[in-house]
N, C-alpha and C positions, 0 to 999 in steps of 0.2 A: 828246779825247772823254772826258767824265766822266759817271758815272751812279750811281744808288743802287739797290740791290736791296731790294725790299720783299717780305716773306714773310707773307701773310695766314694766320692760324691760328685756327680756330674750335674750341672745345672740344666743342660738340654735333655729333654725327654719327649719322645714323640707321643706317647700315650698320656703323660701327665706332666705338662710343662712346670719347670721350677720345682720338681718333686722334692729335692732335699730340704727346701724351705717351706714345704706344706705345713700348715698349722695343725698341731695336735694339742688342743686345749692350752694354747698360749705358748707352746714350745715348738720350734722348728723340728721337723722329723729327724734330720740328721743329728740334732742334739739329743733327741730321745734315744737314738741308737747308741750314741756315745755314752750316755748316762747308764744304759744297760751294761755296756762293755766295762765301764768303770767299776761295776759290781763284781767283775771277775777278778782273778788273781794276776792280771796283766801288770807288768811294771809300768807300762805307758800305754795310753790310748790316744790315737791321733787321727783326726779327720784329714783325708787326702783330697783336696778340693781342686777344681779346675776353674774356679771363679772367686774373685775377691768378695763377692756377695755372700758366699758360703763361709769364708773365713770370718767376715764381719758378723755373721749371724751366730757363730760359735763363741765369739769373744765375750759377750755379756754373761754367758753361762760358765765361763772359765774352762771351756773345752779347747784343747790344743789343736791347731790346724796348720797344715802346710799347703802352700800353693804350688801346683805343678803345671806343666805345660798344657796347652789346650789342644795340641795336635796328636796326642797319643791315640794309637789305633785300637788299643784294648785296655781293659782294666789292669791286666798284669803289667803292661808297660808303665802305667801310672804308679802302681805299687813299687815297681823296681826303682823308679826315680825317687819315690818317697824314701826308700831304704837308703839311697845315697844322701839325700838331704838330711836324714836323721843320723847318719854316720854308723849305720848298722853293719856288722861284719858277717861274713858268709855263714858262720856257724850259728848265728842267731836264728830264732824262730819268730815268725810273724803270723798272726791270724787275721785273715781277711773277713771282716764282717760287712756285709752289704749295707749300704746307706739307706736302704728301704726296708730294713728289718727291725722296726722299733720294739718288737716283742721277743727278740732273741734272748734265750735264757743264758745268764752268765755261766751257769754250771756246764752248759754244752760247749761254750767257748773254752773253758778250762779243760774239758775232757778231750777236745780235739787237739789242743796244744800239748797236753800230757802224752797223748798217744803218739804224736810225732816224736817227742823227746825220747820215748821208749823204743821206737822203731828206727834204728840206725839204717836199716835196709830200705827205707822209704824216703822219698823226696817231698811228699805231701801227705796230708791226712785230711779227712772230711768226715761227714756224719750221714746217717741214714736211720729210718725208722720203719717198722712193719706197716704194710698197707692193709687196711681193714675193709675197704669197700671195692667192689668190682668195678664201679664206674671210675674210680681213681686209678685202678690197675690198667684200665683200657685207655685212659686219657693220655694223648701224646704230649700234653703240656706238663704231665707229671713224669719226671725223669726217674727211671728205675736203675738199680745197681745190683750186680750179682757178685758175690764174694767167694774167695777160696777158704780153705780150712783155717787160715791164720787171720781171717777178716781183712784180707787185702783185695782190692777191687780187681775183678776179672774184666768187667765191661759195664759201661753206662749206656742206657738207651731210652729213647722215647717209646719204644715198642714194649708190649707186655712181656717181661722176662723175669724169672724163668717161667716157662709155660709147660704144662703136662702134655704129652703127645696126644692124649685123648681128650684134651680140654674142650668142653662144650658149653662154656658160659657159667659153669658152677664154680663158686669160690672154694676150690679144693682145700686151701689152707685153713678154712673154717670148718672143715668136715673131719678133723682129726687125722689128716694125712701126715705122714712122716716127711713129705717133700719140703724143701726149704720154703719159708714164707717169702713172698716178694717184698722188696724193700724200696721205699721212696728215698731218693737222694735229697739231702738237705744242702743247699748251696753255701756252706760254711767251710772255709779251707784254712789249713795251716801249711806254711811253707818253710823250708830252710832258705835263708836269704840267698845263699849261693845259687841254689836252683832257680829261685825267683828271678835272679838277674839273667840267668841263662834261658829261661823259658820263652820270653818273647822272641828270641832269635831262632828258636827251633822252627823248621818249616811246618806249615799247617799240614795236618794229616787228612787223607781222603775221608776217613770215618768221621773226623771232626767236622768237615764240611758237609757231609751227608746228614749227620744228626744235629748239626749246629750245637755241639757241646765241646767247649774248649778243653775240658779235662781229658778228652780222648787223645789230645796231642801228646800228653805226658805218657799215657799207656802205649801209644803207637811207637814212641821213641825209646821204650824200654824202662821207663821210670815207674816205680811202684807207688801206689796210693793206699795208705792204711785207712780203714773205715771204722769209726766208732758207731755202734748200733745202740740206739736209745729207744726205750718203750714210749717215751713221751714226745709227740710231735711239737716242734716249735710253733709259736703263734704265727698267723698269716703275715706275709710281706705285703708291700704296696706296689702294684703295677698300674692300677687304673684308679679313676675317681671313685668307683664303687668299692674298691679295696680300701681306699682312704677312709670312706665313711664307715666301713666295717671295723677298721682299727680304732677309729674314734669312739665307736660304741663300746668296744671291748675295754678301752682305757677308762672310759667313763664308768663302766661297771666295776673295774678294779678300784677306782678312787672312791 
């Protein structure tokens, strides 16, 4: 099993300007992400940038980076162009690690790639972990996923799913119930390159637009997504200045 890690990084961010270059104890955040990915079993780790500033920030650390167009409408478009720039073929597997996930575990990257390699019936794979808090279950910013018997995604939603018919605010999964535990989706994806090239050309799905979840486009058009379930939640990502300070504290504690 071989795969390539691609790390998309956009300089523009409405909530945190220049986010890929945010300083994490002397290292740009996107470089921290790449350094984590390099600890996986990927054959190659590449930052996919939309700015020469990001490429330049990677160079002193020996991180490979490619420059893509600035007019891509989505991250999947940017990844598809990167596959062409890197000469990847349709049967290759790439793992998309978000450029704002400096605490992503290398083992989880390996697990998602391995799962897709094993599941010839799936075009994508991703990850999830059990939800342990009711507030997280009810939070629309926490994306939930429901699986079938083979650990294939049935649906992703911002709504609390699955929910017991007589749900009254009690965390039933903590009360010894045999019902499935709710799962939080982790935004880590592996793709077959052939599907990744096709994906941006698929029409947007109504459910995708409703939930604002791009992965629903794949399900809508009949493509399967395998899901690796892990007991350990990955470290927090960075969306805001508050998130950035939190990650800085966590890194300081690790050092």
